[in-house]
C-alpha positions as CSV (number, residue, x, y, z in Angstrom):
1,M,29.5,14.6,19.4
2,D,32.9,13.2,20.0
3,A,35.9,14.1,18.0
4,G,39.8,13.4,18.5
5,G,43.0,13.0,17.7
6,T,46.7,11.8,18.1
7,G,50.0,14.2,18.6
8,R,53.7,13.8,18.9
9,A,54.2,17.3,21.7
10,G,57.2,17.1,21.7
11,G,59.3,17.9,18.3
12,G,59.6,16.5,14.8
13,R,63.2,15.4,13.4
14,G,63.7,18.4,11.4
15,G,66.7,20.3,10.8
16,E,69.4,20.7,13.2
17,A,69.2,24.3,12.4
18,G,65.8,23.9,12.7
19,G,65.2,22.3,16.0
20,V,67.3,24.6,17.5
21,R,65.5,27.9,16.8
22,T,62.8,25.8,17.6
23,A,63.4,25.6,21.3
24,L,65.3,28.7,21.5
25,A,61.5,30.1,20.5
26,G,60.0,28.4,23.2
27,L,63.1,29.8,26.2
28,T,60.5,31.6,29.0
29,T,61.6,35.3,30.4
30,R,63.3,32.7,32.7
31,G,64.3,30.8,30.8
32,R,66.3,34.4,28.5
33,S,67.3,36.4,31.6
34,F,69.1,33.2,33.1
35,L,70.9,33.4,28.9
36,A,71.3,37.2,29.4
37,A,73.1,36.7,32.6
38,G,75.0,33.4,31.6
39,I,76.5,35.7,28.3
40,A,77.5,38.7,30.6
41,A,78.5,36.9,33.7
42,A,80.9,35.6,30.5
43,I,81.5,38.7,29.6
44,C,82.3,40.3,32.2
45,A,84.6,36.9,33.8
46,F,86.8,38.0,30.5
47,V,87.1,40.9,30.4
48,L,88.3,41.3,34.8
49,G,90.2,37.8,34.4
50,Q,87.8,35.9,36.9
51,S,87.7,32.6,36.7
52,D,85.8,31.8,38.8
53,L,83.2,34.5,37.0
54,L,83.6,32.3,34.1
55,R,82.3,29.3,36.0
56,V,79.3,30.7,37.4
57,G,78.0,32.8,33.8
58,L,78.0,28.9,32.1
59,L,75.7,27.3,34.2
60,L,73.4,30.3,34.0
61,G,73.5,30.7,30.4
62,V,73.4,25.9,29.7
63,L,70.8,25.0,32.4
64,P,68.2,26.9,29.5
65,L,69.8,26.0,27.0
66,V,69.4,22.2,28.1
67,C,66.2,22.3,29.2
68,A,65.3,24.0,25.8
69,T,66.9,20.7,24.1
70,V,66.0,18.2,26.5
71,L,61.9,18.9,26.5
72,Y,62.3,19.4,22.7
73,R,63.9,16.0,22.2
74,T,61.5,14.4,24.9
75,R,58.9,12.1,22.4
76,Y,55.1,12.2,24.1
77,R,53.1,10.3,22.7
78,V,49.3,11.9,24.0
79,A,45.5,11.3,22.5
80,G,43.2,14.0,23.2
81,S,40.1,13.8,22.3
82,R,36.5,16.2,22.9
83,R,32.9,16.2,23.9
84,L,29.8,18.4,24.0
85,S,26.9,17.6,26.0
86,P,24.9,18.9,24.0
87,A,26.8,19.5,21.1
88,R,23.1,21.8,19.9
89,V,22.0,24.2,23.1
90,P,19.8,26.8,22.2
91,A,20.7,30.4,22.3
92,G,21.6,31.4,26.3
93,T,22.1,28.3,27.4
94,E,25.3,26.9,28.9
95,A,26.9,23.8,26.7
96,R,29.6,21.6,28.9
97,V,32.3,20.8,27.1
98,H,34.2,17.4,28.1
99,L,38.5,17.6,27.3
100,R,40.1,14.0,28.0
101,L,44.2,13.4,27.7
102,D,45.5,10.1,27.8
103,N,49.5,9.2,27.6
104,V,49.9,6.7,25.0
105,S,53.6,6.0,25.8
106,R,55.7,3.9,28.1
107,L,57.6,7.5,29.6
108,P,55.7,9.5,31.8
109,T,55.2,13.3,30.7
110,G,56.3,15.9,32.7
111,L,54.2,19.5,32.7
112,L,51.7,20.1,30.8
113,M,49.8,23.0,30.6
114,L,46.2,22.3,27.9
115,Q,44.0,24.7,25.5
116,D,41.5,24.7,23.9
117,R,40.9,27.6,21.5
118,V,37.3,29.3,21.5
119,P,35.3,31.7,19.5
120,Y,35.2,35.2,22.0
121,V,31.5,35.0,21.5
122,L,31.4,32.2,23.7
123,G,33.9,33.4,27.0
124,P,37.1,33.8,27.8
125,R,39.8,30.3,27.0
126,P,40.1,27.6,28.7
127,R,43.5,26.6,30.4
128,F,44.9,23.2,32.7
129,V,47.5,23.1,34.4
130,L,47.4,18.4,34.8
131,D,50.9,17.8,36.7
132,R,52.4,14.0,35.5
133,V,50.4,11.7,33.2
134,E,52.0,8.5,34.6
135,P,51.9,6.1,31.4
136,G,48.7,4.6,29.9
137,G,47.5,6.9,31.8
138,R,44.5,9.7,31.9
139,R,43.7,13.0,32.7
140,E,39.6,15.0,32.7
141,V,38.6,18.3,32.3
142,S,36.0,20.0,31.4
143,Y,34.8,23.6,31.0
144,R,31.1,25.5,30.7
145,V,30.4,28.0,27.1
146,R,27.1,30.2,26.6
147,S,26.6,32.4,23.8
148,D,23.6,34.7,23.0
149,L,23.9,35.0,20.1
150,R,22.9,31.8,17.8
151,G,25.3,30.0,14.9
152,R,27.6,27.6,14.6
153,Y,31.0,27.8,16.3
154,P,34.1,26.3,16.2
155,L,36.2,24.6,19.2
156,G,39.4,23.7,18.7
157,P,41.7,22.2,18.2
158,L,43.3,22.2,21.3
159,Q,46.6,22.6,22.0
160,L,49.1,21.6,24.8
161,R,51.9,23.0,26.0
162,L,54.5,21.5,27.8
163,T,56.9,22.9,30.1
164,D,60.5,21.5,32.1
165,P,60.5,21.5,35.7
166,F,62.4,24.5,36.1
167,G,59.7,26.8,33.8
168,M,63.0,28.0,31.1
169,C,61.3,26.7,28.3
170,E,57.7,26.3,26.9
171,L,57.1,24.0,23.9
172,T,53.5,23.6,22.1
173,R,52.0,21.4,20.1
174,S,47.9,21.6,18.7
175,F,46.2,18.8,17.2
176,S,44.7,18.9,14.3
177,T,40.9,18.1,15.4
178,Y,38.1,20.6,15.9
179,D,34.2,20.1,16.7
180,D,30.6,23.0,15.7
181,L,28.6,23.9,18.0
182,T,25.5,25.0,17.3
183,V,23.9,27.1,19.1
184,T,20.4,27.8,18.4
185,P,17.6,30.8,18.1
186,R,15.5,30.4,21.4
187,V,12.3,28.5,22.2
188,E,9.3,30.0,23.3
189,P,6.6,28.0,24.3
190,L,3.0,28.0,22.7
191,P,-0.7,27.5,24.1
192,P,-2.0,24.9,22.0
193,V,-4.5,27.1,20.4
194,R,-6.9,26.3,17.5
195,L,-5.2,27.7,14.7
196,G,-7.1,25.7,12.0
197,G,-5.9,25.8,8.2
198,E,-5.5,21.9,7.4
199,A,-6.4,20.2,4.6
200,K,-9.9,18.4,4.3
201,G,-9.9,16.0,5.8
202,Y,-6.5,15.8,8.5
203,G,-8.4,16.4,11.6
204,D,-7.2,18.1,13.6
205,G,-3.4,17.5,12.9
206,R,-3.7,13.9,13.4
207,Q,-2.3,11.2,11.3
208,R,-4.5,9.4,9.7
209,S,-4.3,6.3,7.8
210,L,-4.9,5.9,3.6
211,A,-7.1,3.1,3.3
212,L,-7.1,1.2,1.4
213,A,-10.0,-0.5,-0.9
214,G,-9.0,-3.2,-2.7
215,E,-6.2,-5.5,-4.1
216,D,-6.9,-3.6,-7.8
217,D,-5.8,-0.4,-6.0
218,V,-2.6,-1.0,-4.4
219,I,-0.4,1.1,-5.8
220,P,3.6,-0.3,-5.8
221,R,7.0,0.0,-5.8
222,G,10.2,-2.0,-6.4
223,Y,11.9,-4.6,-4.4
224,R,14.3,-2.6,-2.1
225,H,17.0,-5.2,0.7
226,G,15.3,-5.4,3.3
227,D,12.1,-6.2,2.5
228,D,10.1,-8.2,3.7
229,L,9.4,-11.5,1.0
230,R,5.7,-12.2,2.0
231,R,4.8,-8.2,0.5
232,V,5.4,-8.9,-2.9
233,H,3.3,-8.3,-5.5
234,W,2.9,-10.8,-7.6
235,R,0.6,-9.6,-10.2
236,S,2.6,-6.4,-10.5
237,T,6.5,-8.8,-10.2
238,A,4.6,-10.1,-13.3
239,R,3.1,-7.2,-15.7
240,H,6.7,-5.5,-14.3
241,G,9.7,-7.4,-14.6
242,E,11.4,-7.9,-11.5
243,L,10.4,-8.2,-7.8
244,M,7.3,-5.2,-6.2
245,V,5.9,-4.8,-3.2
246,R,2.8,-3.8,-1.8
247,R,3.6,-0.1,-0.3
248,E,3.1,-0.1,2.9
249,E,0.0,2.4,4.3
250,Q,1.4,6.3,4.8
251,P,-0.5,7.7,7.4
252,Q,-1.2,11.1,5.9
253,R,0.0,14.8,8.7
254,A,-1.9,17.6,8.5
255,R,0.4,20.6,6.9
256,C,2.3,23.6,7.6
257,T,4.1,26.1,6.0
258,V,6.4,28.7,8.3
259,F,7.5,31.3,6.0
260,L,10.2,34.1,6.7
261,D,11.1,36.8,6.0
262,T,15.0,37.4,5.2
263,R,15.8,40.3,2.9
264,G,18.3,42.7,4.5
265,A,16.7,45.4,3.3
266,A,12.8,44.8,5.2
267,F,14.9,44.0,8.9
268,E,17.1,47.6,10.8
269,G,19.3,46.9,13.7
270,A,21.4,44.0,14.6
271,G,22.0,41.8,17.8
272,P,20.2,39.8,19.9
273,D,17.0,42.2,20.3
274,S,16.5,42.7,16.9
275,A,13.5,42.3,14.7
276,F,15.0,40.0,12.4
277,E,16.5,37.9,15.7
278,W,13.0,38.1,16.9
279,A,11.4,36.4,13.0
280,V,13.8,33.6,13.7
281,S,13.0,33.5,17.3
282,G,9.7,33.1,16.2
283,A,9.7,31.1,12.9
284,A,11.4,27.9,15.9
285,S,9.0,28.4,17.9
286,V,6.5,28.2,15.7
287,L,8.4,24.8,14.4
288,V,8.5,22.8,17.3
289,H,5.5,24.1,18.4
290,M,3.6,22.4,15.1
291,L,5.7,19.7,14.9
292,E,5.3,18.9,19.1
293,R,1.1,18.6,17.7
294,G,1.7,16.6,14.6
295,Y,2.1,18.5,11.8
296,S,4.3,17.6,9.2
297,V,6.3,21.4,8.6
298,R,8.5,23.1,6.4
299,L,10.8,26.0,6.9
300,L,10.4,28.3,3.8
301,T,11.9,31.3,2.6
302,D,11.6,34.3,0.6
303,T,14.6,33.0,-1.5
304,G,12.1,30.1,-2.5
305,H,14.5,27.4,-0.8
306,S,13.3,25.1,1.9
307,V,14.9,23.1,4.1
308,P,14.9,19.6,3.0
309,G,12.8,16.9,4.4
310,E,11.8,13.6,3.4
311,G,8.8,14.2,1.8
312,A,7.5,16.2,-1.2
313,D,8.2,19.6,-1.5
314,G,10.3,20.4,1.7
315,F,7.9,19.0,4.2
316,A,9.0,16.7,7.1
317,G,7.7,13.1,5.5
318,V,6.0,10.6,8.4
319,S,8.9,8.9,8.7
320,Q,11.5,11.3,9.4
321,G,11.0,11.7,13.7
322,T,9.6,14.3,15.5
323,A,13.9,15.2,17.2
324,E,15.0,15.1,13.7
325,A,13.3,17.2,11.3
326,A,13.0,19.7,14.9
327,G,17.2,19.5,14.6
328,L,17.4,19.6,11.4
329,M,15.5,23.4,10.5
330,M,17.1,24.4,14.0
331,D,20.8,23.8,12.1
332,T,19.0,26.2,9.4
333,L,17.9,28.4,11.7
334,A,21.0,29.0,13.8
335,V,23.4,29.9,11.0
336,I,20.4,32.2,8.7
337,D,20.6,34.9,7.8
338,H,19.7,38.3,5.1
339,S,19.1,37.7,1.8
340,D,20.8,39.1,-0.7
341,G,17.0,40.5,-2.8
342,T,14.2,42.7,-2.4
343,D,10.7,41.1,-2.9
344,L,8.7,37.9,-1.9
345,S,8.1,36.6,-5.9
346,R,9.9,33.7,-5.0
347,G,8.3,32.6,-1.9
348,Y,5.1,32.9,-3.8
349,D,5.5,30.8,-6.9
350,V,6.9,27.9,-4.5
351,L,3.8,28.7,-2.0
352,R,1.1,28.8,-5.1
353,G,1.9,25.2,-6.5
354,G,-1.1,23.8,-4.9
355,N,-2.5,23.3,-1.3
356,E,-0.4,23.5,2.4
357,G,-2.2,24.0,4.3
358,L,-1.2,25.9,7.8
359,L,0.6,28.7,6.9
360,V,2.5,31.0,8.8
361,A,4.7,34.0,8.1
362,F,7.0,36.2,9.4
363,F,7.5,39.8,7.7
364,G,10.0,42.4,7.8
365,D,8.6,45.6,6.4
366,L,5.8,45.4,3.4
367,D,6.0,48.2,1.2
368,E,2.3,48.4,-1.3
369,E,3.8,46.6,-3.1
370,Q,5.4,43.3,-1.8
371,A,1.6,43.7,0.1
372,A,0.5,42.3,-1.9
373,V,2.9,39.3,-2.4
374,A,2.1,38.7,0.8
375,A,-2.3,39.1,0.9
376,R,-1.8,36.3,-2.7
377,M,0.4,34.0,-1.0
378,R,-3.3,33.0,1.7
379,Q,-5.3,32.6,-2.0
380,R,-4.3,28.7,-1.6
381,S,-2.9,28.0,2.0
382,G,-6.2,26.3,4.4
383,G,-4.9,29.4,6.6
384,A,-2.8,31.9,7.0
385,I,-1.4,33.9,10.6
386,A,1.4,37.2,9.8
387,F,3.0,38.3,12.5
388,V,4.5,42.0,10.6
389,L,7.6,43.6,12.8
390,D,7.4,47.6,10.9
391,G,11.0,48.8,10.9
392,G,9.6,52.0,12.4
393,T,7.2,50.6,15.2
394,W,10.3,48.6,16.0
395,R,12.7,51.8,15.3
396,R,10.5,54.1,17.9
397,G,9.6,51.2,20.7
398,A,12.7,51.3,22.7
399,S,11.4,52.5,25.3
400,G,8.1,52.0,24.8
401,V,5.7,49.7,22.8
402,P,4.0,51.9,20.7
403,G,1.2,50.9,17.8
404,P,1.7,50.2,14.7
405,S,2.5,53.3,12.1
406,D,0.3,54.8,10.0
407,G,2.1,52.6,6.9
408,S,2.0,49.3,9.3
409,G,-1.5,49.8,10.4
410,E,-2.4,49.7,5.8
411,R,-0.1,46.3,5.5
412,L,-2.4,44.7,8.1
413,R,-5.6,45.7,6.2
414,M,-4.7,44.9,2.8
415,L,-3.9,41.3,5.2
416,R,-6.5,40.7,6.0
417,E,-8.6,41.8,3.8
418,A,-7.0,38.9,1.5
419,G,-7.6,36.6,4.4
420,W,-4.5,36.4,6.7
421,S,-4.3,36.4,10.2
422,A,-2.5,39.6,10.9
423,V,-0.9,41.0,13.8
424,G,1.5,44.1,13.8
425,V,4.9,42.9,16.7
426,P,5.3,45.6,18.9
427,R,9.5,45.6,20.1
428,G,9.8,43.5,23.1
429,A,6.5,41.9,22.8
430,G,5.6,38.1,23.3
431,L,4.8,35.7,21.4
432,E,2.7,33.6,22.9
433,E,0.4,36.9,23.1
434,L,0.9,37.5,20.0
435,W,0.2,33.6,19.3
436,R,-3.5,34.6,22.0
437,L,-4.2,37.1,19.2
438,A,-4.2,36.1,16.5
439,D,-6.0,33.0,17.6
440,R,-9.2,36.1,18.3
441,E,-8.2,37.5,15.4
442,R,-9.2,34.7,13.5
443,T,-11.9,33.7,15.2
444,G,-12.9,37.4,14.7
445,L,-12.2,36.8,10.7
446,A,-14.7,33.9,10.7
447,A,-17.0,35.2,12.1
448,A,-17.8,38.3,9.9
449,G,-17.0,35.5,7.2
450,G,-14.3,37.1,5.8
451,G,-11.7,33.8,5.7
452,E,-11.6,30.6,6.8
453,G,-12.2,30.0,10.1
454,P,-10.6,26.4,11.2
455,R,-13.1,22.8,11.5
């Protein structure tokens, strides 16, 4: 991720009054002290009639003014750039920011101080002192940033502070460009248990190809620039009056929908150890895991919105690479926040439209009405796994890992009766352990004939 900007350090050709104010405003404590001492010496020389003291006062007072004027009128032309390595990091992981400064003028620079603006959550503001930069020369420095909170944080703009050799005056110039560092949720590696739920004929999440039975079964599409002319379907071309080409065999992949409950009323607390952050991290872990297993995945929230994918209904398409699809969804989860909704009906409306394969849901607090809505989500799904984060359990679990409350146990029972593999999430629990528990729950449900197990 490269971004840079060129700027001219040293001031512009504004009005004389504005230039004087800018130069005087840049005086340092040393420069102001010299100026005050010069004025005081001049006044004393006038009162006492001492000409030698007057010469000393003039020297002390003129020196900072000359330094400010020279520094203000010095025309440095420098170019600054920033590179993030990497530009997307999980929470709690460090990223390195590389800064580069090029002197594109014919004059050497003086002493420069390079400063980058960084949000407080990423750490202290980095500052670097650069000695004289020769004409056409460059300087490269770097610093590290780290955040335990997911989000998208702006870095920049880059600031350049100019100073004279005597330290009498400092002027600051800023570049106009900045970059964004995306801090994604933590991802926990999951074991490859057989959670099943894929649509019939899809196999264990691996790609399969559609066999074309013959020429009459070909579904052509319009010609696009770059298509191989050998794939032109002449019969359809004659019928439609425009060039039509045979569709390439499209691989089918098992589908998985990861449902994330973002209702503000369903979660309490904030910070990296809150229930909502656990749910977001869990959703991210499942998304990455299922993509790595070859599933076509989409992220759906209680608002009914899904992360756009290349395929239909928000699913990541076959031609969309795993890394690209994962990056798109992780960018969404990096900035996702609580919704204003109070129910799950809009998410249910999206899910009831068809068989969406495996459904993995992360729910917050569920009252009886919302538990009934969540139970109905299971009807058209090939398999369903629910992780329920009970707010009362998380509040009481600050010093331990208690069992679910009575209300939470009743909600889990309702989901299980509807065919879900439902697991309560106590405070401090690891997703890997709960992932295995969900597999055992699913196995027991299938053995009891309570729902569709994996194939």
